[in-house]
Steps between C-alpha positions, in 0.01 A plus 500: 500500500371298201680554177426394149740246341525184307428167674579165338244282680531128429232378748224671697219389728331656798779402732830551321687611193803370324689775315807508280709788642699696252865570572567843649176510693528521881249274671386724787568855632806565718673822616723481199206438261180660633312477164489324166496150649304189417280555801397838370388343175319220688307751711384678187366171346389330826392766752384231739865455595484820706302298767821314577677825585872557548762574235486152351132400451469165327873434493589159643844466343735724303754502224762767438434804289710375209386140526205414274232232528228340706350651811196385699277785626236440773180686429350425845635500852409130533696414193792712613521332839478145353757576232736649756463180699566285190820696427616466855437127491682471170202361317542748218746393232680765305736447208706764322698528177843656544781590267829478684860553420697185415389144570428395859645161574785543245547608142424148377141539600498142620387592847153620407349535848591647833361622834635803695433493873663813639358749744417854376502824700586863468840574346739586784607829341253570218176551688277505187627159390470149609770241525588149610582546868547254784221646715252543212169329460495153339464516122469216253530542123473216253621546146510300179667575167260522202759622250874580492559802277750541217867472622365436852464873560160466659244243610125493507379360832162403648523589869274395786506674840403322808524815713412857418797707606558845355699476174548131569564380148721796419707463813545130478597496133746782549654311798554207275686718256214491244312832549189584300569676170411863525506509884663829580492444872636144541651447153860525391615823337544479127298302243303315761330823610488662154378211283136525624268794574408369840560200725394201286258336745138406427244341727402224256276253678268512805314210659269492807158405626227758467467665845124454509398218263812283550528445131855439370613795291798505267615799305791574268591785268800554268741783579464842329674592174814642664578156642475350154698781332779468762543132413505578125756770550724259689455239227546735211856467387675445172457143368850346433516233235793273431503330164715179481549198283772290341675617185305504180153537638435856377524707819693778321227540246238507773698772684515701176125483468470625858727789437295595193201531733684749718575251776842567671718200443845384616737223389750318715707422191507873410594584858797260481617672180483834671682373809785381272559843352830676594497623854175336595462275806517170318802615297677603820428176681623282210814720466577463864438124502654392169718787399495575125398149402155609383566873453704570190570862594407745772270684263337181372200308628533152642552244223183307554585235243827426672326484838224275361754257349697494826185390675441202261679166516687425178235250386234776497693753286258639247760596250778265390725806426529569878736213571742731666278489808629181653366308802740664743349836423149404615377719791238422757149600373365531856776746587404726219138477591576592863693804374251622238151392601477727801596799280232404250236482767610834643428641154162331505418657831593845357270432205205406732569815710512732197173366371326537839623858527357566161163370611496195267235244566692222328865434431648180338848353531640223279717271720583170327679356809247630763458171680859392466623829645307443826772270621733795519304663774250694289168508686177477293245769578149391582350764265696400195289326230696236315416458134640207301535491126489138379559341161471161342837335558556405134422854389720645763795290386435587136515873586833459686660289230387697195442850630768539769744246351553303818658161466318204663787468748486864595126478532519196728763668718297825533183304585696308762593820683143597586163356592331314225195659334244285677638582843518872430142516360359307802651764729339794313174674590394496135633340180468628145549236236678644195442240239339714227590808304630828629150645458376223727755593756411867471135410569602302810696807615182707466295254697765484770490877540122483533538236760746715697266796482213288639702387803434825686130464443513144623686621807222752572232236468696273739531768769136606464398137568747474791353806664143386450558210739 
């Protein structure tokens, strides 16, 4: 029986329609769904379809209930027969958009294309499902990566099918180990099923010759809002920022300005101080390795001055009164780094986790030796934004000499233990030049926060354009 209901018609002539089917709408009646289908709505709008008879008047191909997108509807028997012939001869080209778990072809995303040629038939034990089976019908699915999602959790694929087996894309992608997000039949239990309201599959493009006129027809339509919102939810995570520089460039002042704006901040230097408190992990490691050499008493923190001097060769001693630290007391700097740096980065991970649990949109860590620490096995994360604070070299040296009281020899040694300023800044995503007043630096901090806030909007615009085709 005809039923009233919305129809999103993209093309119409006397022979056929192209409609954009909404997700959740069954295409034609079946014993399990005798009413409320697309066919019922079509009969209400196009009563001439009743001439074709049967349960599927006008239907020449189908997509699943929870799949959205383009469908061709034949309004006449002549058009239906010719379109059925075109589908059987594979002269109709269909392309889908799919959100799948992980990255087909490897997490690197370098293998951007693939073809799945595996037969599909009824599942041997689950009769309502399909599966890759030896005695199934030939099925060919061609996929191409359009975008690899954040942290490689998901991929956006364009998928072409050269056969029309039931649940073909869903079965083939699941068989590869990359099921569609939201697929509660073929997906993996857990976040893959729950991160989307439905299976994320959309019939995106449709190309064929008009069944009567022979004119080449090409149609495309972007996916519905739930597709877009699923991507945004997967991409919405706290922005991690690491601030780095060489000594004397003003990163501590910049971090103070961030803190005043309510941004959660963390300092690697402050973390080291905490690790050196009595009973803390750094304190215990140094006690075990060097005994009481750098720990004056069991209730005292690590003597950081003594440790620092032991790391320096005699020629770099910053204070002439420390002559008691002779050459034979120098310890290996790399050994200390290997002991302490992993602890510092554990604290950094705890900071990131706390901020994410609090629902923060942005968190900033000050890590002077960010790049240098990577050699100790620390892996950079792809979603960390690296911000460099740069300063004119003459001004930087003036600050270290007259504000911090560093000697030229000590300054030269410290600079020699890390990347130079030019190399660090070249490796950052953004550089702030601190060559003016504190008010100037504060204004640059404000502009930086505005830029970070706009990144989510830019991301939305990017994905909108990606889904438009």
